[in-house]
N, C-alpha and C positions, 0 to 999 in steps of 0.2 A: 755918234754918227762918224766920228773920227776913224772908231775900230773899223764897222763897216767899210770907210774909204782904202785902209789900210790893208785889208784882204784882198787876196786877190778873185777875181771872179768866179771861179770854178769852185774856189773854196767856198765861196758867198749861197753861190748857187746848192751846196751839197749842206750849208747850215739853212739852208732856208728848206731843204727836203726835211732834215732833222725836224725841225718846229712843228712842219705840216704832218707829218708821221706823230711827232709827240700829240697833236691835237688832235688826231683820228685816233690815236689809243686812248686820248682821254676821254674824251665820244664813248668810245665803246665801251669802255670801261663805267660809265656814267649812265649805259642802255641796260649794261648786262642786270643789275637790279630786279630792272620793269616785270621780266616773265615770273617772276616768283611770285609777286601780287596779285597776279593773276592766273597763278597755279596753286595759291595757298588758297583762294575761295575754294574749289575744285576740292581740294585736300579737306580743308575743314567741312564743305556739305557730303563728301563722303562715308568721314565718320558719323557727321549728322543724320544720314540716313539709316546708316547700319546700325547707331543709336537709337533713332526712333525704329525701327524694324526690330532693332534685338529687345526693346525695351517691352513691346508688347508679347513678345515671346519668354522675357521674363516673371511677365503677369502672367501669361496664360500657363506657364509651368508652373508656378504655386498653384494656381487654379486645378489640374489636372491633379497633381501633386495631392489639394486638398480633397478633390474629389475621391483619388484611388484610396486616402486614408478616410475617406467618408467611408467608403465602399470595405474597406477592411473591417472598420469599425463594427458597420453592421455587421458583417458575416460574425466577428467576433459576437459582437450584442445577441447574432440570432439566436444561438444553442442557447444562452443564456437565459433569454426570453420565452424561450420553449421550454428549460428547464422551471421558469419560474411560473408557467404556465400548466407543467405538470404537478409542481408542488404544489399550486392554489388550492388544487382539488385534494390533496394530503393534508393540507391543513382542516379542511373541511369532511372529510373523509379517509380512512387509512386506505392503502393499497389492498387489493384482493389478496395478497397473500400474506397482510399485515391483521385482518379479522380471525379471531382464533373462537369460530362459534363450534357450538356442540350440543347435539340432542341426544337424549337420552332417556330411555324409556324401561321400566320396570322388570318386564316378563313377558317372554312371547305372547301373543294375543291379538286375535285379527283386527281388534279396535289401532292398535300399532301399525298395523300394516296398510290401512287405509290413510293415518298418521301422515306417514313415512312417505304416500304420494303428494302430499301438501310439501315436505321439507325439500323434497328432491325436483319440483318446481321450482322452488325457490332459488334453490340451486343455479338451476339453470337459467333463470330469468337475470340474476343479478352476478353470476360468476363467482361466486362466493362458497368456497367447500365446507362442509360441515362435516365433523365428528359424528357419526351416527353410531348409538350402542344399544342394545338391548340387554338388559340384567338377567342372571338366571332367574330370580324369583321375586317373591311382594318383600321379602325381607329389606327392612330400612337399613340394615347393616351391611347389607349386602350392595345396598345402593351407595350408604355413607364410604367406601372403601372404592368404589370404579370411580368416583365422583370426583373425591380425594385423589386419587392418582391422573385423573386427567386436569385436573388444577394444577398437580406440580409438573405437568407439560407444561406449561404455559397458557392452557384454553383460559379464553377472559369472560365468556358470556355462554350461559346454560340455558336450554329448554328442556326442562326437566317435568316429568310427571312424578310426582311424587308417591312413594311407597306407604308412608304412614305419612297422615295428612298432620299430624303433632311432632312423632319422631324427626321427621324432615325440616323442621323449623332448625333444630340445634346445626343440622349441614348447613343451612343457608346462611346462619348467623355467622358459621367457620368461613364460609366461601365469601360474604358481604364485608367481614372487617379485612379481606383484603384486597378489597377494590374489585370483587369479580359482582357482575351482575345475573342474576335468574329471574327468569321467567315459568314460574307453571303453567303448564299446558293439560287440558283436560279435565284436571281435579285440581284444587286449591289445599294447600297447605291451610291450617289453624290460623285466623290471625290473632293477635298482630303477628306477622312477617317481614321477613325481610327480602320476601319475592318483591321484586317489583309489579308485575303484574300476572294474574291468571287469563288465560285465552281458553276459554271452555261456554261449554253449553251451561246455562243454567238448572243444573241436573235436577231440581229438588221441583221448581218450576216445571220441565218438561214431565216428569214423573205424574207430578200433579194432573197437565193436561193430557197425559196418556188415561190415568186412572176415571177422569172428568168422561174422557171420551168413552170407556169401556162400560161405564155404570150406565151411562146413556143409551148403546146399543143394548146393555141387558134393561132397558125400561126404567130405569131407577130401582131396581130392586134384587136380590141375588144373591148368592154367594161366590166369594172370588177366593178361590189360589193364587197366593205371592208369591212368584217366582225370582228370588234375589240370585246373586251371582255370586262373590265373595265379600264378605262383611268384613275383610281387612281392608277394602278399597275404601278410601273416603266416600266418595260417590255412591258407592252402594247405599253405606249411611245414611246421605242424605236424600235419596229414591225412598227406602224405606218409610221413613221420616216423610215426605212428599205421598206415599200410596195412604200410609197411617190416618191424615190429616184431612183429607179429602172423604176418606170411607167413611169417617166419623163423622161427618155431616150428613150421613143419608141413615138415619134409622133402620130403613131396610133393607140394607146392604150390610154386609161381613164376609171376614176372612176367616177361610174356615180351617185355611194350613199355610203354612210358611215355610219355604225348602229354600237353600242356599248351599254355599260349597262346592260352587260347580265352575272349574276352570277349564274345560273343554267340551264340546257339542258334545261326547260320547256321555259323558258323565250327565250332560245336560238331557238327553234322550233319556237315560236309562231312569233319573231321579222324578222327572216329569212324569216320566210313562206311569211310573208306581204310584205319584199321588195321584194322577188324573184313578187310575184303577181302582185307588180305595174311595174315591169321593164320586164314583162316575155317577152314580145317582141324585145326587144333590148339588153337585156344582155346576154354574151358569156364565162362568167367567177364569178367565185365568190372564194375569198379567204378568210380562217377564220387564226388566229395567237392565237389564244387562243385552251385551250382543249373542253369546253362544248360548245363552237362555232362551232369547228370542230364536235363534234356529231350531233347538231344541223342541219350543213349542210348535213350533212348523212343522219339522218332521213327525211328534207324536201326533198333531192334530189332523195330518195328512194322511197319516197310516190309520188312524181310527175312523174317518170315515172312508177310505178306501176298505176297509174290512168290515164296512156294514153298518158304523155307529150311528145312531141316529136320535142322539140327545142333541140339543142346539149348545151350542157350547162358545161363547163370544170368548174372541182375544185381540190384546195389542202388546204390541213388542217395541221393541228398541233398535234403530238402526237400522240400514238398509243391506244385508246381504241378500244375495238373489234367491236362495229358498225361501226366505221371509216375502220378499215382495212377488214369488210367484204364488206362495199362499195368498196373499192379500189379493191378488189377480184372478185366482182360482174360486176365494170366497169364504176359505178356511181360517183365514185372519180378518179381521176387521183395518186393523190399519197399524203404523208403528211412528215412532218419534224418528225424524231423520237429522241426527245430529249433521256438523260440521266438520269431521275429524283432517278432511284437508287444511282448512282454517285453522284449526289446530295447531298445525307444523308449518304453514306457511306463515303465519301472523306471527304466532310465536319468533321465529326466526326472524321476521322483518323490524318488528320490535326491538329485537336485540341490535341489529346493524344498526338504525337509527340511534340507539343510544352508545353505540363506538363510533357514531358520527359526532355525538356530544349533546343529544338531546336528552333531556331528563323527564323523568313521569310529570305529569301535571299531579299538582297537591291534591289528593282524598280520589285520585281514580286509582281503582285496580282492579277489577272485575271489566275486562272486552269479552262480552255476550256474542259469541259467535255465531249464534242464530238456532234455528231450528224450528223444522216444519211436520205439522201432522201429514202424514200421508197415508191416501185409503184410495180404492178404485178408480175415484174420479180423478186423483192429479198423477198417478203414476207417471204419465210420459212430461211432467212438467215439473216436478219439485225441485230436480237438482237443478234448474233454471234459479229458482225462487234462492236456494241456500247460495249460488255461485255466486248471486246479485248482492247479498248481504256480504260476503266475504271483499268483492269490489267495494262496498260502499264503507265498510271499515280501513279499509286498506287506505283512502284517499281521507278520512279522517283520523290517522294513529298519528301524524305530526301538527295537527292541532287541538281536537278532542282531549286526546292520550298524552302526548308529549311536545316538550315544549324546548326551546334555547335560552 
């Protein structure tokens, strides 16, 4: 108080003013920190909002990334899956280009032309190429040479008409020892054999059926000319046996002449014509168990009747050449045995395909009987359907009755 008294009045006012200013400044400095607390929540909320907004973006980004990766993975796996699907059949069956199939016939013959139709049908249906060869002759040595050459080229499955029923077995043993599969078509090798199957007519049974039909048309008695084709052919040997066995059952029937060695229709016409002329006064029937010989009989007998021949001569043949069928229609021949050459080709190749796919022959099963029908004037228009029905039936049974995995 003494100090304030000693100060002059103006000075006192100055001091008081300064104190007021100081107090005001102090108040201002104490009020300035207040705004930050007000702004901090705004600043802290903004990041919080952006964080909350960012978090879904971050969680969505991995989801999109995962989706993209999943699509990428699917795209990458798709070819693999397709490859796997394409490989799966390859395990069960080789690709078409991997089948190595051969169809081999011994020598040119009209029968093989009919068999070839079945081979070509197989190729068309399954899209599998078949190496098709016809040899120059009926010699087993010729067949050996050509088949061995094909095996050396990498062919693995063979459909073969054996040139020699016994001699072909040596060839087959050589082939099968090297993992090659063989199916006989049209004729069998002598058994035992390493061939997996024979797809053929039961030729002996067919010859016996034809002989029975001929003898019945003759009234159970009379004299027969037996016309064989090529005795080197194993089927011809069996047919000869069949004819003779049936004739032996009929005491009033006899074979007055047997002729053979005919490889062409021209040869057949000449030899049959000579035999007929030599026996014209006593022959009652002629039987042919070969393709060319049947055509020969049809031509010779047609000419005989056309030139005034009046002796009734019954005749039965084999196979369905148009000349033979016309002779049956005209009453020149009594009938013929219709084989299934189409099935011989088609079914033998199909069996080989299945074996290439991994099937094995059922134990104890060897002969696939391709069926036959006796054709007369009464069933000329329907017999082909009957034969084809047999082919389809065998086809449906191949992997159950004849082959298994």
